[in-house]
N, C-alpha and C positions, 0 to 999 in steps of 0.2 A: 490527228484523229480522222479516221476514214468517214466518208459520207455514207450514212446508212440508208437514207431515203433520197431519191432523185425525183423532184417534182418540177413540172414546167412553170416555175414561179412567174416568169415573164408573161405567160398566157392567162394567168388567173386574175379575176376581178379583185378590186381593192378590198371588198368585204371578205372574200376568201382569204386574202393575205392576213387580215386582222384575226380571222378565226384560227388560221394556222399558227400565228404568233401566240394566241391564247393557249392553244393545245401544246405548243412547245414549252411555254412557261409552266403549264400544268405538269408536263412530263419532267421538267427540271425540278420542280418543287417536290412532287411525289417521289421521283427517283432519288432525290437527295435524302428524303426522310427514310425511304426503304434501305438505302445503302448505309445510312448512319446507324439504323437499328441493327442491321446485320453485322457491321464492323464492330459495334459496341458489344454485341452478344458474343462474338468470337473472342474478343479480348477478355470479357468477364469469364467465359468458360475456360480460358487459359490461365485463370487465377491472377490476372493483373489487377492491382488495387483500383477500386472504383474511382478514386480521386484522380489517378493517373489517366484512366480511360476518359474521364470527363474533360480533362484539360488538354488531352492530345488527340485521341482517336475521334471523339465526338466533335471537337473543334475543327479538326481537319475535314472530317466527313461533311460537316454542314457547309463547308466552302466549295463543295464539289459542283453545285450549279454554276457558279462563276467560273470555276476551273474548266468545266466541260465547254461552256460557251466560248471562253477565250481561246482554248486550244483548237476548237473547231474553226474559229474565225482567223486564227493566227496566220496560216499559210496563204490563204487567198484573200482575206479581208482583214489585214493587220490593224486597220483603223478601228474596227469594232473591238478587237482584243484589248488594245490600250485604252480606248474610250470606256470600255466596260470596267476596267480596273479603276481609272480615275473617277468615272461617274458614280461607281458604287460607293466609293469613299466619301465623295461630296454628298451623295444622297443619304448615306448613313448618318453623317454629322448634321447636315442642314435640314434634310427632310424628316428622317425617322426620329432623331433625337428631338427635333423641333416639335413634331406632332405629339410625341409622348409627353414632353414638358408642358405643352399647352393643355393637355388633358389633366395632368396632375404634376405638381412640382416633384422633381426627382432628387432623392438623396444620393450623395456621392461618397463612396468609401475613401478613406485617407490613402490607402495603397494606390488607388487610381491616380491621385495627384502626385504622389511621390515616385511611382514606378511606371505604370502602364502608359500614361499620357506622355511623359517625357520620352519614353522609348518610341512611342508613335511619332512624335515630332522628329526625333533623330532619324528614324527609318524613312520618314517622308522626305527629309532633307537629302538623305543618301539617294533616294529614288530620283529626286530632282537633279542632283549632281550627275547621276548616270545619264539623265535625259540631256543635260547640257553637253555631255561628252559625245553626243551624236546618236544615241539609241541604246537598245538593250540586246546584246548578243549573248553567246554562250558564257563568256567570262562573267558578265554582270549577272546572268541567271544563276550561275553556280555560287557566286558570292551571296546573292539573296537567299538561296536555299541553305547555305551554310549559316546565315543569320537566323533562318527559320529554326534550324536544329538547335542553335545556341539559345534562342528565345524559349523553345519548348523545354529544354533542360533547366533553364533559369526558373520558369514558372512552376515546374513540377517540384524542383528542389525547394523553392520557397514555400509552396503549399504543404509539402511534407514536413518541413521544419517548423512551420508556424501553424500547422493544422490543429484545429480544435475539435472537440467532440461533435459540436454542432455542424461544422463543415463536413466532417467525415460522414455523419448521419445523412446530410443532404445528398451527397454523392452516392451513398449506399442505397438510398431510397430511389434515386434516379436509375441506378443500375439494376434494381430488382426486376423491372419490366423487361429489360434486355436479357437478363439471365434465364428467363423462362423458355427461351428458344434453344433447341439443340444446335450443335455445331453444324450439322448437315443443313438444317433449315436456315441457319445464319448465312452459310456460304451461298445458298440459293438466293437469299435476299440481297446479298452483295452483288451477285451477278445480275439479278433482275434490276436492281437499282442502277447499275452501271449501264445497262442497255437503255433504260428509260432516260438516263442523263444524256447518252449519246444521241438518241433519236430526238429528244426534246431540244438539244442544242442545235442539231441539224435543221430542224424546222424553224426555230427562232432565228438563227443566223440567215438562212436562205430567204425567209420572208422579210426580214429586216433590211437586207441588202437590196432586195427588189423595191421595197418602199422608199428607201433612200434614193434610188435611181429615179423613181417616178416623181418624187417631191423636189428633186434637184438638190437634195442635201448630201453632205459627205457621209461616208460610212462612219467616220469618226464621230460626227454629231449624233448619229443614230445610236452609236455605242455609248456615248455620254448621257443620252436621255432615255430612249425607249428601252434599250437592252439593259442599261444599268439599273433603271428603276424596276424593271421586270425581275431581274435576278436578285434584287434587294428585297423583294416582297417577303421571302421567308424570314429575313431579319426583322422586317416590319411586323409581321404576324407574331413572332416570338417576343418582340419588345412590347407590343400591345398586350399580349397575354401576361407578361411580367408586371406591367403597370396595373392591369385589372386585378392581379393577385396581390397587389401591394408591395411588389419587389422592385421598386424603382432603381435600386442599386444594381440589380441584375440587368436591367435595361441598359444602363450606362456601360456596364462591363461587357455585355454582348456587342454593343456598337464598337467600342474601342478594340475588342478582340477581333471582330470581323474586319475592321480597317487594317489591322496589323497583318492578318493572314492574306488579305487581298494583295497587299504590296509584296510581302515576303514570299509566301508560298505560291500564289497564283502568278505574280509577276516574275518570280524566279523560275518556275516551271515552264511558263510560256517562253521566256527569254532563252532558257537553256535548250528547249526543244526546237523552237521555230524562229525566235528573235522578234523584236518589235522596233520598227523605225519611229522616230519622233519628228513630227512636223514642227517647223519653227513657230507656227501660230499657237501651238500648245504651250510654249514657253512664255507667252504673253498673258494668257487668261487662265487656263486650266491648272497648270502646275502652281503658279502663285496663289490661286484661289484655294487649292488644297492645302498648301502650307499655311496660309492665313487661317483657314478653318481649324487646322490642327492646333495652332497657337492659341486661337480664340477659345478652343475647347478647354485648354489648361486654365486660362483666365476665368472662364465661367465656373469651372469646377472648384477653383480656389475661392471664389467669391461667396463665402458662407457655406461651401460644400453642398450647395443645392442649385439645381437648374430650375429657375423660376419660370412661371408662365410668360412673363415679359421676355425673358431670355429665349424661350421657345419661339415666340413670335419673331424675335430678331433673327434667329437661325433660319426660320422659314422665309423671311424676307430676303436674307442674304442668298439663300438657295435660289430663289426666283431671280435675283439680280445676276447671279453667276450664270445661270442657264440662259438668261436673255443676252448677256454680253458674249457668251460662248456661241450662241446662235448667230448673232450679228457678225462675230469674227469668222466663223466657219463659212458663212454665206458671202464673205468679202465686203460687208457693209460697215465694218468698224475699222479694219486695218487693210 
């Protein structure tokens, strides 16, 4: 992805860097929303079934902030790209699910236990095996993208075959707001959203790299923390909105779906286009931690099919421990 804005980051005060990061995150969040609305409107206007649009077009479009950030960073700052993918998944499970469960216990649908979470565990293990193999190049990227297509086909077929009137009505109501836009207006929204994403990613990555240099931190650690948490804010907002509306099951579904797309779609696209090298330290803390959290997720979901407040606190504590160990490792204080 080309750099849209060239700023003298090295000459800016720390406060300005923080402000630029905030602007970049705002551009990513708003750009993602605009692009999602435009893409969904085009799909609805093309008479694609609302349930298919919701499970594919909207799901992919809402992953665009992470995609834009990782692609922008991949060529010159690969540590941020891989750190963003790993850190976003760790934040989704440990931080976002933990916060939502502390606010209110979350009910879990049976299909999450039987299908989505086991798929997530399998995909995470595959991701880890690729890392052990030395990194992510074009072949690994294409394999991950092929798995993305297979997963999309699987969930759409499952939804269409098991679809109920209530599910169809839910997706139809969501599609109504998108369908009000003309195709020309929708195309404009897609283009405008893409520009906002590109500019936001440029600003966020540029300011994050400069902050890493000044703090003596690695780009990887910044990707695992600041960038990952920042690009996960849309998921946090969506999950909190679902909790407030009494749809805890949607919260769990959003988090698992986001984790799957982070690994398959974003990891696949970045690997196929630019590649991602894996540092050995990642194999000691971050990858095992992600696999542990994914397995723990299944255990929590199966324990009464409810994520309790106590389990939410445990997830938050685990997230804090993982970040602390990761920081010590990246600064050379642990290994």
